[in-house]
N, CA, C, O and the ligand as a Tripos MOL2 file, in Angstrom:
@<TRIPOS>MOLECULE
protein
  317   315    80     0     0
PROTEIN
NO_CHARGES

@<TRIPOS>ATOM
      1 N          61.2180  103.8450  153.6970 N.3       1 MET1
      2 CA         62.6940  104.3780  153.8670 C.3       1 MET1
      3 C          63.6400  103.2390  153.3980 C.2       1 MET1
      4 O          64.5630  103.5070  152.6280 O.2       1 MET1
      5 N          63.4400  102.0200  153.8280 N.am      2 GLY2
      6 CA         64.3710  101.0470  153.5250 C.3       2 GLY2
      7 C          64.3900  100.7290  152.0570 C.2       2 GLY2
      8 O          65.4230  100.3540  151.5030 O.2       2 GLY2
      9 N          63.0970  100.8970  151.3450 N.am      3 LYS3
     10 CA         63.0510  100.5520  149.7970 C.3       3 LYS3
     11 C          64.0850  101.5750  149.1870 C.2       3 LYS3
     12 O          64.9090  101.2060  148.3500 O.2       3 LYS3
     13 N          64.0110  102.8390  149.6280 N.am      4 LEU4
     14 CA         64.8100  103.9210  148.9830 C.3       4 LEU4
     15 C          66.2800  103.6080  149.0390 C.2       4 LEU4
     16 O          67.0250  103.7210  148.0650 O.2       4 LEU4
     17 N          66.6790  103.1790  150.3150 N.am      5 LEU5
     18 CA         68.1310  102.7510  150.4820 C.3       5 LEU5
     19 C          68.5030  101.8700  149.6170 C.2       5 LEU5
     20 O          69.5510  102.0000  148.9840 O.2       5 LEU5
     21 N          67.5590  100.6840  149.4470 N.am      6 VAL6
     22 CA         68.0660   99.4770  148.6110 C.3       6 VAL6
     23 C          68.0540   99.9970  147.1530 C.2       6 VAL6
     24 O          68.9040   99.5390  146.3890 O.2       6 VAL6
     25 N          67.1900  100.8900  146.7100 N.am      7 LEU7
     26 CA         67.1240  101.3690  145.3690 C.3       7 LEU7
     27 C          68.5490  102.1620  145.0900 C.2       7 LEU7
     28 O          69.1560  102.0070  144.0300 O.2       7 LEU7
     29 N          68.9900  102.9720  146.0780 N.am      8 ILE8
     30 CA         70.2870  103.6990  145.9810 C.3       8 ILE8
     31 C          71.4640  102.8880  145.8510 C.2       8 ILE8
     32 O          72.4200  103.1730  145.1290 O.2       8 ILE8
     33 N          71.3520  101.7520  146.6590 N.am      9 LEU9
     34 CA         72.4160  100.7850  146.7080 C.3       9 LEU9
     35 C          72.4940  100.1310  145.1790 C.2       9 LEU9
     36 O          73.5400  100.0690  144.5330 O.2       9 LEU9
     37 N          71.3710   99.7170  144.7760 N.am     10 VAL10
     38 CA         71.1940   99.1620  143.4780 C.3      10 VAL10
     39 C          71.8470   99.8790  142.3190 C.2      10 VAL10
     40 O          72.6400   99.3810  141.5190 O.2      10 VAL10
     41 N          71.3410  101.2790  142.3480 N.am     11 VAL11
     42 CA         71.8110  102.1980  141.3480 C.3      11 VAL11
     43 C          73.2790  102.3910  141.5070 C.2      11 VAL11
     44 O          73.9570  102.4700  140.4830 O.2      11 VAL11
     45 N          73.8390  102.4760  142.6570 N.am     12 LEU12
     46 CA         75.3120  102.7420  142.8600 C.3      12 LEU12
     47 C          76.0860  101.2730  142.3760 C.2      12 LEU12
     48 O          77.1720  101.3110  141.7980 O.2      12 LEU12
     49 N          75.5140  100.2220  142.6310 N.am     13 ALA13
     50 CA         76.1430   98.9520  142.3100 C.3      13 ALA13
     51 C          76.1500   98.8650  140.7710 C.2      13 ALA13
     52 O          77.1770   98.5610  140.1660 O.2      13 ALA13
     53 N          74.9620   99.1440  140.1340 N.am     14 ALA14
     54 CA         74.9810   99.0990  138.7620 C.3      14 ALA14
     55 C          75.9930  100.0710  138.0540 C.2      14 ALA14
     56 O          76.6650   99.7600  137.0700 O.2      14 ALA14
     57 N          76.0110  101.2960  138.6880 N.am     15 TYR15
     58 CA         76.8980  102.2820  138.0970 C.3      15 TYR15
     59 C          78.3880  101.7900  138.2190 C.2      15 TYR15
     60 O          79.1750  101.9460  137.2850 O.2      15 TYR15
     61 N          78.7390  101.2070  139.3730 N.am     16 ALA16
     62 CA         80.1580  100.7690  139.6810 C.3      16 ALA16
     63 C          80.3590   99.6950  138.7600 C.2      16 ALA16
     64 O          81.4640   99.6000  138.2280 O.2      16 ALA16
     65 N          79.3710   98.7930  138.4640 N.am     17 LEU17
     66 CA         79.6870   97.7410  137.5580 C.3      17 LEU17
     67 C          79.8770   98.0520  136.0440 C.2      17 LEU17
     68 O          80.6970   97.4920  135.3150 O.2      17 LEU17
     69 N          79.0460   98.9770  135.6940 N.am     18 THR18
     70 CA         79.1220   99.4120  134.3430 C.3      18 THR18
     71 C          80.5600  100.2290  134.1400 C.2      18 THR18
     72 O          81.2030  100.0910  133.0990 O.2      18 THR18
     73 N          80.9540  100.9830  135.0860 N.am     19 LYS19
     74 CA         82.2910  101.6510  135.1020 C.3      19 LYS19
     75 C          83.3270  100.6780  134.9690 C.2      19 LYS19
     76 O          84.2070  100.7630  134.1120 O.2      19 LYS19
     77 N          83.2260   99.6660  135.8830 N.am     20 ALA20
     78 CA         84.2840   98.6630  135.8050 C.3      20 ALA20
     79 C          84.4270   97.9410  134.6330 C.2      20 ALA20
     80 O          85.5460   97.7420  134.1610 O.2      20 ALA20
     81 N          83.1920   97.4340  133.9980 N.am     21 LEU21
     82 CA         83.2620   96.8230  132.7070 C.3      21 LEU21
     83 C          83.7580   97.6050  131.5970 C.2      21 LEU21
     84 O          84.6250   97.1880  130.8290 O.2      21 LEU21
     85 N          83.1340   98.8920  131.5030 N.am     22 ALA22
     86 CA         83.5150   99.7380  130.3010 C.3      22 ALA22
     87 C          84.7690  100.6090  130.3270 C.2      22 ALA22
     88 O          85.4000  100.9870  129.3390 O.2      22 ALA22
     89 N          85.0410  100.8770  131.6440 N.am     23 GLY23
     90 CA         86.1710  101.6880  131.8370 C.3      23 GLY23
     91 C          87.5690  101.2920  131.2850 C.2      23 GLY23
     92 O          88.1950  102.0160  130.5100 O.2      23 GLY23
     93 N          87.9830  100.1780  131.7050 N.am     24 PRO24
     94 CA         89.5190   99.8420  131.3830 C.3      24 PRO24
     95 C          89.5900   99.6370  129.8620 C.2      24 PRO24
     96 O          90.6010   99.9790  129.2490 O.2      24 PRO24
     97 N          88.5680   99.1020  129.2620 N.am     25 LYS25
     98 CA         88.5920   98.8770  127.6510 C.3      25 LYS25
     99 C          88.7950  100.1830  126.8990 C.2      25 LYS25
    100 O          89.6670  100.2660  126.0340 O.2      25 LYS25
    101 N          88.0450  101.1530  127.1960 N.am     26 ARG26
    102 CA         88.0340  102.2830  126.3580 C.3      26 ARG26
    103 C          89.2190  103.3920  126.9300 C.2      26 ARG26
    104 O          89.8560  104.1250  126.1740 O.2      26 ARG26
    105 N          89.3570  103.3620  128.2150 N.am     27 GLY27
    106 CA         90.1610  104.5680  128.8170 C.3      27 GLY27
    107 C          91.5490  104.2960  128.6910 C.2      27 GLY27
    108 O          92.1620  104.9970  127.8860 O.2      27 GLY27
    109 N          92.2260  103.3540  129.3700 N.am     28 ALA28
    110 CA         93.6410  103.4640  129.6530 C.3      28 ALA28
    111 C          94.5410  103.2300  128.4250 C.2      28 ALA28
    112 O          95.5400  103.9470  128.3560 O.2      28 ALA28
    113 N          94.3600  102.4510  127.5770 N.am     29 ARG29
    114 CA         95.3540  102.1910  126.4960 C.3      29 ARG29
    115 C          95.1620  103.1780  125.3470 C.2      29 ARG29
    116 O          96.1510  103.7960  124.9540 O.2      29 ARG29
    117 N          93.9890  103.3750  124.7820 N.am     30 SER30
    118 CA         93.7820  104.1140  123.5880 C.3      30 SER30
    119 C          93.8920  105.6470  123.7610 C.2      30 SER30
    120 O          94.1150  106.4210  122.8300 O.2      30 SER30
    121 N          93.7130  105.9970  125.0370 N.am     31 GLY31
    122 CA         93.5690  107.4340  125.3750 C.3      31 GLY31
    123 C          94.9140  108.2860  125.1850 C.2      31 GLY31
    124 O          94.8750  109.3980  124.6580 O.2      31 GLY31
    125 N          95.9850  107.7650  125.5950 N.am     32 SER32
    126 CA         97.3160  108.5460  125.5500 C.3      32 SER32
    127 C          98.4720  107.6970  124.9960 C.2      32 SER32
    128 O          99.1080  106.9430  125.7340 O.2      32 SER32
    129 N          98.7210  107.8240  123.7460 N.am     33 PRO33
    130 CA         99.8430  107.2130  123.1000 C.3      33 PRO33
    131 C         101.1080  108.1160  123.4280 C.2      33 PRO33
    132 O         100.9550  109.3050  123.7110 O.2      33 PRO33
    133 N         102.2460  107.5780  123.3870 N.am     34 GLY34
    134 CA        103.4770  108.2580  123.7250 C.3      34 GLY34
    135 C         103.6360  109.4560  123.0210 C.2      34 GLY34
    136 O         104.1350  110.3940  123.6420 O.2      34 GLY34
    137 N         103.2970  109.6270  121.7880 N.am     35 ALA35
    138 CA        103.5340  110.9050  121.1140 C.3      35 ALA35
    139 C         102.5250  112.0030  121.4440 C.2      35 ALA35
    140 O         102.8060  113.1960  121.5530 O.2      35 ALA35
    141 N         101.4560  111.5200  121.5710 N.am     36 GLY36
    142 CA        100.4250  112.6340  122.1040 C.3      36 GLY36
    143 C         100.5640  113.1730  123.3850 C.2      36 GLY36
    144 O         100.2320  114.3370  123.6050 O.2      36 GLY36
    145 N         101.1030  112.3130  124.4120 N.am     37 ALA37
    146 CA        101.3980  112.8470  125.7960 C.3      37 ALA37
    147 C         102.4610  114.0730  125.7380 C.2      37 ALA37
    148 O         102.4170  114.9770  126.5720 O.2      37 ALA37
    149 N         103.3190  114.0420  124.8040 N.am     38 ARG38
    150 CA        104.3610  115.0860  124.8020 C.3      38 ARG38
    151 C         103.7330  116.4330  124.4540 C.2      38 ARG38
    152 O         104.2000  117.4670  124.9330 O.2      38 ARG38
    153 N         102.8090  116.4420  123.7290 N.am     39 ARG39
    154 CA        102.1400  117.6080  123.1680 C.3      39 ARG39
    155 C         101.2830  118.2620  124.3210 C.2      39 ARG39
    156 O         100.4390  117.6010  124.9260 O.2      39 ARG39
    157 N         101.5170  119.4990  124.5810 N.am     40 ARG40
    158 CA        100.7170  120.0950  125.5880 C.3      40 ARG40
    159 C          99.3060  120.4550  124.9700 C.2      40 ARG40
    160 O          99.2320  120.8680  123.8130 O.2      40 ARG40
    161 N          98.2760  120.3040  125.7040 N.am     41 THR41
    162 CA         96.9340  120.6790  125.2520 C.3      41 THR41
    163 C          96.7070  122.1690  125.1830 C.2      41 THR41
    164 O          97.1050  122.9340  126.0610 O.2      41 THR41
    165 N          96.0560  122.5460  124.1110 N.am     42 GLY42
    166 CA         95.8020  124.0450  123.9670 C.3      42 GLY42
    167 C          96.9960  124.8070  123.3910 C.2      42 GLY42
    168 O          96.8900  126.0230  123.2300 O.2      42 GLY42
    169 N          98.0080  124.2370  123.1050 N.am     43 GLU43
    170 CA         99.1030  124.8820  122.3900 C.3      43 GLU43
    171 C          98.8380  125.1760  120.9430 C.2      43 GLU43
    172 O          98.3500  124.3220  120.2020 O.2      43 GLU43
    173 N          99.1640  126.4030  120.5320 N.am     44 ARG44
    174 CA         98.8110  126.7790  119.1710 C.3      44 ARG44
    175 C          99.8460  126.1560  118.1720 C.2      44 ARG44
    176 O         101.0660  126.2120  118.3300 O.2      44 ARG44
    177 N          99.2360  125.5890  117.1800 N.am     45 MET45
    178 CA        100.1080  124.9900  116.1470 C.3      45 MET45
    179 C         100.2200  125.9610  114.9210 C.2      45 MET45
    180 O          99.2200  126.4530  114.3980 O.2      45 MET45
    181 N         101.5200  126.2110  114.4880 N.am     46 VAL46
    182 CA        101.8480  127.1040  113.4420 C.3      46 VAL46
    183 C         102.4380  126.3200  112.3040 C.2      46 VAL46
    184 O         103.2850  125.4540  112.5230 O.2      46 VAL46
    185 N         101.9870  126.6180  111.0230 N.am     47 PRO47
    186 CA        102.5200  126.0220  109.8280 C.3      47 PRO47
    187 C         103.9750  126.5310  109.4780 C.2      47 PRO47
    188 O         104.1980  127.7220  109.6940 O.2      47 PRO47
    189 N         104.8510  125.8500  109.0270 N.am     48 CYS48
    190 CA        106.1200  126.2700  108.5500 C.3      48 CYS48
    191 C         105.8860  126.9670  107.2420 C.2      48 CYS48
    192 O         105.1530  126.5110  106.3640 O.2      48 CYS48
    193 N         106.5720  128.1380  107.1540 N.am     49 ALA49
    194 CA        106.3070  128.8610  105.9420 C.3      49 ALA49
    195 C         106.9350  128.2790  104.7450 C.2      49 ALA49
    196 O         106.5320  128.6030  103.6280 O.2      49 ALA49
    197 N         107.9230  127.4170  104.9120 N.am     50 HIS50
    198 CA        108.6490  126.7880  103.8200 C.3      50 HIS50
    199 C         107.9610  125.5900  103.3150 C.2      50 HIS50
    200 O         107.7640  125.4560  102.1070 O.2      50 HIS50
    201 N         107.5450  124.6180  104.2690 N.am     51 CYS51
    202 CA        107.2070  123.1950  103.9220 C.3      51 CYS51
    203 C         105.7960  122.9430  104.3380 C.2      51 CYS51
    204 O         105.2090  121.9600  103.8860 O.2      51 CYS51
    205 N         105.2300  123.7380  105.1420 N.am     52 GLY52
    206 CA        103.7530  123.7290  105.5910 C.3      52 GLY52
    207 C         103.6020  122.8930  106.7860 C.2      52 GLY52
    208 O         102.4820  122.7680  107.2810 O.2      52 GLY52
    209 N         104.6500  122.2920  107.3140 N.am     53 LEU53
    210 CA        104.6150  121.3820  108.4780 C.3      53 LEU53
    211 C         104.0150  122.1080  109.6650 C.2      53 LEU53
    212 O         104.4360  123.2350  109.9250 O.2      53 LEU53
    213 N         102.9810  121.5070  110.4730 N.am     54 ASN54
    214 CA        102.5490  122.2330  111.5610 C.3      54 ASN54
    215 C         103.4210  121.8470  112.8220 C.2      54 ASN54
    216 O         103.6620  120.6840  113.1450 O.2      54 ASN54
    217 N         103.8470  122.9320  113.4680 N.am     55 VAL55
    218 CA        104.7430  122.7030  114.6480 C.3      55 VAL55
    219 C         104.1710  123.5120  115.7440 C.2      55 VAL55
    220 O         103.5950  124.5760  115.5170 O.2      55 VAL55
    221 N         104.3310  122.9940  117.0010 N.am     56 PRO56
    222 CA        103.9810  123.8820  118.1870 C.3      56 PRO56
    223 C         104.5720  125.1340  118.1640 C.2      56 PRO56
    224 O         105.7320  125.2140  117.7610 O.2      56 PRO56
    225 N         103.9120  126.2380  118.5680 N.am     57 GLU57
    226 CA        104.4840  127.5790  118.6210 C.3      57 GLU57
    227 C         105.6630  127.7240  119.3150 C.2      57 GLU57
    228 O         106.5270  128.4930  118.8950 O.2      57 GLU57
    229 N         105.8280  127.0070  120.4450 N.am     58 SER58
    230 CA        106.9090  127.1400  121.3900 C.3      58 SER58
    231 C         108.0670  126.4840  120.7390 C.2      58 SER58
    232 O         109.1730  126.9030  121.0810 O.2      58 SER58
    233 N         108.0140  125.5280  119.8610 N.am     59 GLU59
    234 CA        109.1430  124.9130  119.1300 C.3      59 GLU59
    235 C         109.5330  125.3650  117.8420 C.2      59 GLU59
    236 O         110.5570  125.0160  117.2540 O.2      59 GLU59
    237 N         108.5400  126.2780  117.3670 N.am     60 ALA60
    238 CA        108.7330  126.8480  115.9450 C.3      60 ALA60
    239 C         109.8920  127.9970  115.9780 C.2      60 ALA60
    240 O         110.1330  128.6490  116.9940 O.2      60 ALA60
    241 N         110.5240  128.1500  114.8400 N.am     61 LEU61
    242 CA        111.4440  129.2630  114.7550 C.3      61 LEU61
    243 C         110.7000  130.3510  113.9980 C.2      61 LEU61
    244 O         110.0430  130.1410  112.9790 O.2      61 LEU61
    245 N         110.8720  131.6170  114.6290 N.am     62 SER62
    246 CA        110.0820  132.7380  113.8660 C.3      62 SER62
    247 C         110.9670  133.7060  113.3870 C.2      62 SER62
    248 O         111.9720  134.0670  113.9990 O.2      62 SER62
    249 N         110.5730  134.1710  112.1990 N.am     63 ALA63
    250 CA        111.3750  135.4400  111.6060 C.3      63 ALA63
    251 C         110.4250  136.1420  110.7200 C.2      63 ALA63
    252 O         109.7100  135.5190  109.9350 O.2      63 ALA63
    253 N         110.4030  137.5110  110.8400 N.am     64 GLY64
    254 CA        109.6000  138.3420  110.0140 C.3      64 GLY64
    255 C         108.1600  138.0420  110.1020 C.2      64 GLY64
    256 O         107.4280  138.3740  109.1710 O.2      64 GLY64
    257 N         107.6450  137.3830  111.2450 N.am     65 GLY65
    258 CA        106.1940  137.0990  111.4740 C.3      65 GLY65
    259 C         105.8930  135.7850  110.7820 C.2      65 GLY65
    260 O         104.7070  135.5010  110.6140 O.2      65 GLY65
    261 N         106.8390  134.9460  110.3590 N.am     66 ARG66
    262 CA        106.4320  133.7160  109.8210 C.3      66 ARG66
    263 C         107.2280  132.7100  110.7100 C.2      66 ARG66
    264 O         108.2290  133.0690  111.3290 O.2      66 ARG66
    265 N         106.7660  131.4950  110.7460 N.am     67 PHE67
    266 CA        107.2850  130.4070  111.4770 C.3      67 PHE67
    267 C         107.8530  129.3490  110.7260 C.2      67 PHE67
    268 O         107.3330  129.0410  109.6550 O.2      67 PHE67
    269 N         108.9280  128.7090  111.1790 N.am     68 PHE68
    270 CA        109.6070  127.6290  110.4540 C.3      68 PHE68
    271 C         109.7220  126.3370  111.2860 C.2      68 PHE68
    272 O         109.8060  126.4590  112.5090 O.2      68 PHE68
    273 N         109.7330  125.0920  110.7240 N.am     69 CYS69
    274 CA        109.8940  123.9910  111.5710 C.3      69 CYS69
    275 C         111.3060  123.7070  112.0760 C.2      69 CYS69
    276 O         111.5330  123.0970  113.1210 O.2      69 CYS69
    277 N         112.3270  124.2420  111.1740 N.am     70 CYS70
    278 CA        113.6190  123.8750  111.5000 C.3      70 CYS70
    279 C         114.5290  125.0460  111.0660 C.2      70 CYS70
    280 O         114.1060  125.9500  110.3460 O.2      70 CYS70
    281 N         115.7670  124.9960  111.5240 N.am     71 ASP71
    282 CA        116.7470  126.0370  111.2700 C.3      71 ASP71
    283 C         116.9210  125.9450  109.5680 C.2      71 ASP71
    284 O         116.9320  126.9960  108.9280 O.2      71 ASP71
    285 N         117.0330  124.8380  108.9850 N.am     72 GLU72
    286 CA        117.2380  124.7650  107.5410 C.3      72 GLU72
    287 C         116.2630  125.4750  106.7920 C.2      72 GLU72
    288 O         116.6170  126.1440  105.8210 O.2      72 GLU72
    289 N         115.0400  125.3990  107.1470 N.am     73 HIS73
    290 CA        114.0260  126.1730  106.3830 C.3      73 HIS73
    291 C         113.8930  127.6260  106.6730 C.2      73 HIS73
    292 O         113.4030  128.4080  105.8590 O.2      73 HIS73
    293 N         114.3440  127.9820  107.8640 N.am     74 LEU74
    294 CA        114.4780  129.3860  108.1360 C.3      74 LEU74
    295 C         115.5350  130.0760  107.3190 C.2      74 LEU74
    296 O         115.3570  131.1860  106.8170 O.2      74 LEU74
    297 N         116.6390  129.3800  107.2030 N.am     75 ARG75
    298 CA        117.7020  129.8040  106.4440 C.3      75 ARG75
    299 C         117.4330  129.9680  105.1030 C.2      75 ARG75
    300 O         117.8050  130.9860  104.5200 O.2      75 ARG75
    301 N         116.7810  129.0110  104.4990 N.am     76 GLN76
    302 CA        116.2320  129.1440  103.0310 C.3      76 GLN76
    303 C         115.3100  130.2220  102.7400 C.2      76 GLN76
    304 O         115.3240  130.7540  101.6310 O.2      76 GLN76
    305 N         114.4600  130.6060  103.7040 N.am     77 PHE77
    306 CA        113.6310  131.6780  103.5510 C.3      77 PHE77
    307 C         114.4030  132.8760  103.5320 C.2      77 PHE77
    308 O         114.0830  133.7370  102.7120 O.2      77 PHE77
    309 N         115.3900  133.0820  104.3160 N.am     78 ARG78
    310 CA        116.1740  134.2580  104.3470 C.3      78 ARG78
    311 C         117.0930  134.5960  103.2650 C.2      78 ARG78
    312 O         117.5620  135.7270  103.1360 O.2      78 ARG78
    313 N         117.3670  133.5590  102.4380 N.am     79 GLN79
    314 CA        118.2370  133.7030  101.3040 C.3      79 GLN79
    315 C         117.4740  134.3260  100.1510 C.2      79 GLN79
    316 O         118.0400  134.5360   99.0780 O.2      79 GLN79
    317 ZN        109.6470  123.3860  107.2670 Zn       80 ZN80
@<TRIPOS>BOND
     1     1     2 1
     2     2     3 1
     3     3     4 2
     4     3     5 am
     5     5     6 1
     6     6     7 1
     7     7     8 2
     8     7     9 am
     9     9    10 1
    10    10    11 1
    11    11    12 2
    12    11    13 am
    13    13    14 1
    14    14    15 1
    15    15    16 2
    16    15    17 am
    17    17    18 1
    18    18    19 1
    19    19    20 2
    20    19    21 am
    21    21    22 1
    22    22    23 1
    23    23    24 2
    24    23    25 am
    25    25    26 1
    26    26    27 1
    27    27    28 2
    28    27    29 am
    29    29    30 1
    30    30    31 1
    31    31    32 2
    32    31    33 am
    33    33    34 1
    34    34    35 1
    35    35    36 2
    36    35    37 am
    37    37    38 1
    38    38    39 1
    39    39    40 2
    40    39    41 am
    41    41    42 1
    42    42    43 1
    43    43    44 2
    44    43    45 am
    45    45    46 1
    46    46    47 1
    47    47    48 2
    48    47    49 am
    49    49    50 1
    50    50    51 1
    51    51    52 2
    52    51    53 am
    53    53    54 1
    54    54    55 1
    55    55    56 2
    56    55    57 am
    57    57    58 1
    58    58    59 1
    59    59    60 2
    60    59    61 am
    61    61    62 1
    62    62    63 1
    63    63    64 2
    64    63    65 am
    65    65    66 1
    66    66    67 1
    67    67    68 2
    68    67    69 am
    69    69    70 1
    70    70    71 1
    71    71    72 2
    72    71    73 am
    73    73    74 1
    74    74    75 1
    75    75    76 2
    76    75    77 am
    77    77    78 1
    78    78    79 1
    79    79    80 2
    80    79    81 am
    81    81    82 1
    82    82    83 1
    83    83    84 2
    84    83    85 am
    85    85    86 1
    86    86    87 1
    87    87    88 2
    88    87    89 am
    89    89    90 1
    90    90    91 1
    91    91    92 2
    92    91    93 am
    93    93    94 1
    94    94    95 1
    95    95    96 2
    96    95    97 am
    97    97    98 1
    98    98    99 1
    99    99   100 2
   100    99   101 am
   101   101   102 1
   102   102   103 1
   103   103   104 2
   104   103   105 am
   105   105   106 1
   106   106   107 1
   107   107   108 2
   108   107   109 am
   109   109   110 1
   110   110   111 1
   111   111   112 2
   112   111   113 am
   113   113   114 1
   114   114   115 1
   115   115   116 2
   116   115   117 am
   117   117   118 1
   118   118   119 1
   119   119   120 2
   120   119   121 am
   121   121   122 1
   122   122   123 1
   123   123   124 2
   124   123   125 am
   125   125   126 1
   126   126   127 1
   127   127   128 2
   128   127   129 am
   129   129   130 1
   130   130   131 1
   131   131   132 2
   132   131   133 am
   133   133   134 1
   134   134   135 1
   135   135   136 2
   136   135   137 am
   137   137   138 1
   138   138   139 1
   139   139   140 2
   140   139   141 am
   141   141   142 1
   142   142   143 1
   143   143   144 2
   144   143   145 am
   145   145   146 1
   146   146   147 1
   147   147   148 2
   148   147   149 am
   149   149   150 1
   150   150   151 1
   151   151   152 2
   152   151   153 am
   153   153   154 1
   154   154   155 1
   155   155   156 2
   156   155   157 am
   157   157   158 1
   158   158   159 1
   159   159   160 2
   160   159   161 am
   161   161   162 1
   162   162   163 1
   163   163   164 2
   164   163   165 am
   165   165   166 1
   166   166   167 1
   167   167   168 2
   168   167   169 am
   169   169   170 1
   170   170   171 1
   171   171   172 2
   172   171   173 am
   173   173   174 1
   174   174   175 1
   175   175   176 2
   176   175   177 am
   177   177   178 1
   178   178   179 1
   179   179   180 2
   180   179   181 am
   181   181   182 1
   182   182   183 1
   183   183   184 2
   184   183   185 am
   185   185   186 1
   186   186   187 1
   187   187   188 2
   188   187   189 am
   189   189   190 1
   190   190   191 1
   191   191   192 2
   192   191   193 am
   193   193   194 1
   194   194   195 1
   195   195   196 2
   196   195   197 am
   197   197   198 1
   198   198   199 1
   199   199   200 2
   200   199   201 am
   201   201   202 1
   202   202   203 1
   203   203   204 2
   204   203   205 am
   205   205   206 1
   206   206   207 1
   207   207   208 2
   208   207   209 am
   209   209   210 1
   210   210   211 1
   211   211   212 2
   212   211   213 am
   213   213   214 1
   214   214   215 1
   215   215   216 2
   216   215   217 am
   217   217   218 1
   218   218   219 1
   219   219   220 2
   220   219   221 am
   221   221   222 1
   222   222   223 1
   223   223   224 2
   224   223   225 am
   225   225   226 1
   226   226   227 1
   227   227   228 2
   228   227   229 am
   229   229   230 1
   230   230   231 1
   231   231   232 2
   232   231   233 am
   233   233   234 1
   234   234   235 1
   235   235   236 2
   236   235   237 am
   237   237   238 1
   238   238   239 1
   239   239   240 2
   240   239   241 am
   241   241   242 1
   242   242   243 1
   243   243   244 2
   244   243   245 am
   245   245   246 1
   246   246   247 1
   247   247   248 2
   248   247   249 am
   249   249   250 1
   250   250   251 1
   251   251   252 2
   252   251   253 am
   253   253   254 1
   254   254   255 1
   255   255   256 2
   256   255   257 am
   257   257   258 1
   258   258   259 1
   259   259   260 2
   260   259   261 am
   261   261   262 1
   262   262   263 1
   263   263   264 2
   264   263   265 am
   265   265   266 1
   266   266   267 1
   267   267   268 2
   268   267   269 am
   269   269   270 1
   270   270   271 1
   271   271   272 2
   272   271   273 am
   273   273   274 1
   274   274   275 1
   275   275   276 2
   276   275   277 am
   277   277   278 1
   278   278   279 1
   279   279   280 2
   280   279   281 am
   281   281   282 1
   282   282   283 1
   283   283   284 2
   284   283   285 am
   285   285   286 1
   286   286   287 1
   287   287   288 2
   288   287   289 am
   289   289   290 1
   290   290   291 1
   291   291   292 2
   292   291   293 am
   293   293   294 1
   294   294   295 1
   295   295   296 2
   296   295   297 am
   297   297   298 1
   298   298   299 1
   299   299   300 2
   300   299   301 am
   301   301   302 1
   302   302   303 1
   303   303   304 2
   304   303   305 am
   305   305   306 1
   306   306   307 1
   307   307   308 2
   308   307   309 am
   309   309   310 1
   310   310   311 1
   311   311   312 2
   312   311   313 am
   313   313   314 1
   314   314   315 1
   315   315   316 2
@<TRIPOS>SUBSTRUCTURE
     1 MET1         2 RESIDUE 1 A MET
     2 GLY2         6 RESIDUE 1 A GLY
     3 LYS3        10 RESIDUE 1 A LYS
     4 LEU4        14 RESIDUE 1 A LEU
     5 LEU5        18 RESIDUE 1 A LEU
     6 VAL6        22 RESIDUE 1 A VAL
     7 LEU7        26 RESIDUE 1 A LEU
     8 ILE8        30 RESIDUE 1 A ILE
     9 LEU9        34 RESIDUE 1 A LEU
    10 VAL10       38 RESIDUE 1 A VAL
    11 VAL11       42 RESIDUE 1 A VAL
    12 LEU12       46 RESIDUE 1 A LEU
    13 ALA13       50 RESIDUE 1 A ALA
    14 ALA14       54 RESIDUE 1 A ALA
    15 TYR15       58 RESIDUE 1 A TYR
    16 ALA16       62 RESIDUE 1 A ALA
    17 LEU17       66 RESIDUE 1 A LEU
    18 THR18       70 RESIDUE 1 A THR
    19 LYS19       74 RESIDUE 1 A LYS
    20 ALA20       78 RESIDUE 1 A ALA
    21 LEU21       82 RESIDUE 1 A LEU
    22 ALA22       86 RESIDUE 1 A ALA
    23 GLY23       90 RESIDUE 1 A GLY
    24 PRO24       94 RESIDUE 1 A PRO
    25 LYS25       98 RESIDUE 1 A LYS
    26 ARG26      102 RESIDUE 1 A ARG
    27 GLY27      106 RESIDUE 1 A GLY
    28 ALA28      110 RESIDUE 1 A ALA
    29 ARG29      114 RESIDUE 1 A ARG
    30 SER30      118 RESIDUE 1 A SER
    31 GLY31      122 RESIDUE 1 A GLY
    32 SER32      126 RESIDUE 1 A SER
    33 PRO33      130 RESIDUE 1 A PRO
    34 GLY34      134 RESIDUE 1 A GLY
    35 ALA35      138 RESIDUE 1 A ALA
    36 GLY36      142 RESIDUE 1 A GLY
    37 ALA37      146 RESIDUE 1 A ALA
    38 ARG38      150 RESIDUE 1 A ARG
    39 ARG39      154 RESIDUE 1 A ARG
    40 ARG40      158 RESIDUE 1 A ARG
    41 THR41      162 RESIDUE 1 A THR
    42 GLY42      166 RESIDUE 1 A GLY
    43 GLU43      170 RESIDUE 1 A GLU
    44 ARG44      174 RESIDUE 1 A ARG
    45 MET45      178 RESIDUE 1 A MET
    46 VAL46      182 RESIDUE 1 A VAL
    47 PRO47      186 RESIDUE 1 A PRO
    48 CYS48      190 RESIDUE 1 A CYS
    49 ALA49      194 RESIDUE 1 A ALA
    50 HIS50      198 RESIDUE 1 A HIS
    51 CYS51      202 RESIDUE 1 A CYS
    52 GLY52      206 RESIDUE 1 A GLY
    53 LEU53      210 RESIDUE 1 A LEU
    54 ASN54      214 RESIDUE 1 A ASN
    55 VAL55      218 RESIDUE 1 A VAL
    56 PRO56      222 RESIDUE 1 A PRO
    57 GLU57      226 RESIDUE 1 A GLU
    58 SER58      230 RESIDUE 1 A SER
    59 GLU59      234 RESIDUE 1 A GLU
    60 ALA60      238 RESIDUE 1 A ALA
    61 LEU61      242 RESIDUE 1 A LEU
    62 SER62      246 RESIDUE 1 A SER
    63 ALA63      250 RESIDUE 1 A ALA
    64 GLY64      254 RESIDUE 1 A GLY
    65 GLY65      258 RESIDUE 1 A GLY
    66 ARG66      262 RESIDUE 1 A ARG
    67 PHE67      266 RESIDUE 1 A PHE
    68 PHE68      270 RESIDUE 1 A PHE
    69 CYS69      274 RESIDUE 1 A CYS
    70 CYS70      278 RESIDUE 1 A CYS
    71 ASP71      282 RESIDUE 1 A ASP
    72 GLU72      286 RESIDUE 1 A GLU
    73 HIS73      290 RESIDUE 1 A HIS
    74 LEU74      294 RESIDUE 1 A LEU
    75 ARG75      298 RESIDUE 1 A ARG
    76 GLN76      302 RESIDUE 1 A GLN
    77 PHE77      306 RESIDUE 1 A PHE
    78 ARG78      310 RESIDUE 1 A ARG
    79 GLN79      314 RESIDUE 1 A GLN
    80 ZN80       317 GROUP 0 **** ****
């Protein structure tokens, strides 16, 4: 019984050690740059019918079943 306990402790210690060594390097910095944090995950991206730029559906302007990235392109489509 004592051996099993030691084994568990060794495994836990090794796990904690690898996490401590590997974690901060990969995780914290590269994971979330400022621009990416703003974008909500799972939101649908729609292409602008005028210039083809992909914009989040909630920020896109829609007219006649088409999406536009900005007011300018929406107006140009309507003319
Ligand atoms: Zn556009």
